[in-house]
C-alpha positions, 0 to 999 in steps of 0.5 A: 872236443866240441864246446857247449857252443858247438853242441848248441849249434848242432841242436839248433841245426836240427840234431837231437841229443840222441843223434849227438850222443850217437855221434859222440859214441861213434867218435869214441869207437874210432878212438878205440880203433886207433888205440888198437892200431897205435904204434906206441904205448903213449899213443894208445893211452892218449886215444883211450883217454879221448875215447873216455872223454867222448863217452862222457860227452855221449852220456851227458847228451843222453842226460840232457835229452832225457831232461829236455821238454818235448 
């Protein structure tokens, strides 16, 4: 998972919180796709857990974007 440091670098490179949120949502979708294709229940559970973590980061980025000054 990305750290706050890498998120700051992304923002410094011109990414807005919305772009970051959208990217995190894409990562979550990919984890869910991999979960559907998982060969074992454990692998499926891990991928679903990762998807939830990416969703949480997307929501956090949305909240931070809503509180950022224009």
